[in-house]
C-alpha positions in Angstrom: 7.2 -10.2 51.8 9.5 -13.3 51.7 6.6 -15.6 51.8 5.0 -13.8 48.9 8.1 -13.9 46.8 8.7 -17.7 47.2 5.9 -18.2 44.7 5.5 -17.4 41.1 2.4 -15.3 40.5 0.4 -12.8 38.5 -2.4 -10.6 39.8 -6.1 -10.9 39.1 -7.4 -8.2 36.8 -10.2 -7.0 39.1 -13.1 -8.4 41.2 -15.6 -8.1 38.4 -14.8 -11.6 36.9 -14.0 -10.7 33.3 -14.4 -14.1 31.7 -11.6 -13.6 29.1 -9.3 -11.3 31.0 -8.9 -12.8 34.5 -5.2 -11.8 34.9 -3.6 -8.4 34.9 0.2 -8.8 35.0 0.8 -5.3 36.2 2.4 -7.1 39.2 3.9 -10.5 38.6 6.8 -12.6 39.9 8.5 -15.4 38.1 11.8 -17.0 38.9 14.8 -16.6 36.5 14.5 -20.1 35.0 10.8 -20.5 35.4 9.2 -23.2 33.3 6.1 -21.0 33.2 8.2 -18.2 31.5 9.7 -20.7 29.1 6.2 -21.8 28.1 5.0 -18.2 27.8 8.0 -17.5 25.5 7.1 -20.6 23.5 3.5 -19.3 23.1 4.8 -15.9 22.0 7.3 -17.4 19.5 4.8 -19.7 17.9 1.7 -17.5 18.0 0.8 -14.3 16.1 2.4 -11.0 17.0 0.5 -8.9 19.5 -2.1 -6.5 18.0 -1.4 -2.9 18.7 -3.1 -1.5 21.8 -4.1 -4.9 23.2 -3.1 -7.1 26.1 -2.2 -10.0 23.8 1.2 -10.4 25.4 -0.1 -9.5 28.8 -3.4 -10.5 30.3 -4.4 -12.8 27.4 -0.9 -14.5 27.3 -1.2 -15.3 31.0 -4.7 -16.6 30.5 -3.7 -18.8 27.6 -0.7 -20.1 29.6 -2.8 -20.8 32.7 -5.4 -22.7 30.7 -2.7 -24.7 28.9 -1.1 -25.7 32.2 -4.5 -26.7 33.7 -5.4 -28.8 30.6 -2.1 -30.6 30.9 -2.6 -31.3 34.6 0.3 -29.1 35.6 0.0 -27.0 38.7 -0.1 -23.4 37.4 1.4 -20.3 38.9 -0.5 -18.5 41.7 -3.1 -15.8 41.0 -3.2 -13.1 43.7 -6.4 -11.2 44.3 -6.3 -7.8 42.6 -7.2 -6.0 45.8 -3.7 -6.9 47.2 -2.2 -4.6 44.6 -5.1 -2.4 43.3 -7.4 -1.6 46.1 -8.5 1.6 44.3 -10.5 -0.6 42.0 -12.6 -2.4 44.6 -16.3 -2.0 45.1 -17.4 1.5 46.1 -18.0 0.5 49.7 -14.4 -0.8 50.3 -12.0 0.8 47.8 -9.1 3.0 48.7 -9.8 6.7 48.2 -8.3 8.5 45.3 -4.7 9.2 46.4 -4.6 12.4 44.3 -7.6 14.1 46.1 -7.9 15.4 49.6 -8.8 12.8 52.2 -12.5 11.9 52.2 -14.4 12.3 55.4 -16.0 8.8 55.0 -12.7 7.0 55.7 -12.1 9.0 58.8 -8.3 8.8 59.1 -8.5 10.5 62.6 -6.7 13.7 61.6 -2.9 13.7 61.2 -2.3 10.7 63.3 -3.6 8.3 60.6 -5.2 5.9 63.0 -8.4 4.5 61.7 -10.0 2.2 59.1 -7.9 3.5 56.3 -4.7 2.9 58.2 -5.9 -0.7 59.0 -6.8 -1.3 55.4 -3.3 -0.1 54.2 -1.7 -2.8 56.4 -3.6 -5.5 54.4 -2.4 -4.6 50.9 0.9 -5.0 49.1 0.9 -1.9 46.9 -1.1 1.0 45.6 -1.4 1.0 41.8 -1.3 4.5 40.4 -2.5 3.5 36.9 0.1 5.5 34.9 -0.4 8.7 36.8 3.1 9.1 38.1 3.3 12.8 37.2 0.4 13.8 39.5 1.0 15.2 42.9 -0.4 13.9 46.2 -2.2 16.4 48.4 -0.1 17.8 51.2 -0.9 16.0 54.4 -3.1 13.5 52.5 -3.3 9.8 53.3 -0.5 8.8 50.9 1.9 11.3 52.6 0.7 10.7 56.1 0.2 6.9 56.1 2.7 5.7 53.5 5.5 8.1 52.5 6.4 9.4 56.0 6.6 5.8 57.3 8.9 4.8 54.5 11.1 7.8 55.1 11.6 6.6 58.6 13.1 3.4 57.4 15.1 4.5 54.3 18.7 5.7 54.6 19.5 9.3 54.2 20.4 10.1 50.5 24.1 10.7 49.9 25.0 13.9 48.1 
C-alpha cells in the first residue's frame, strides 16, 4: 500500500479502451498541493459548467488534464489498470464473480477454506468496486464474507461500546 500511495493516480475506466473515456476517477489519489489538482481546478474554473448526468468533471476532466500535460511535455499522473480496483468488469473468463450472488462453481473456492483460484486472484487486486450497490447484502458464507470480511475482522480492533 505505501508504494501505491507515493504516486498520484487515477484508475483506467475499463479494459475495453473507450477512446474518449480512458479514465474513471472512482479511485484516485492526489497529494494535498498537487500541481495536477491545481491544473484540474484551473480547467474547471475556466471551462463550462458540467452537464447534468455526465462525467464532465470526472472522467472527461482527467482525460483533458492528461492530454494537456502530455502536450506540454509534463510527466502526467499515473493511470492504474482498472482491474486493480474493478475486477468485476474484466473479461468473462477472468472477472470476479458477482459478490451479491452465491459462489459460482467455476471459481472453485475449495469450500469454506477459501483456498483456490479466487483466493489467489483476490490477493492481486486493491479493492472490489460495488458500483453504488451498498445496500445489497452479501450471501452468508459467500466469497466476500469468507475471503475478505473475516480476514479484515481478524486485524481490526474490537469496537468500543
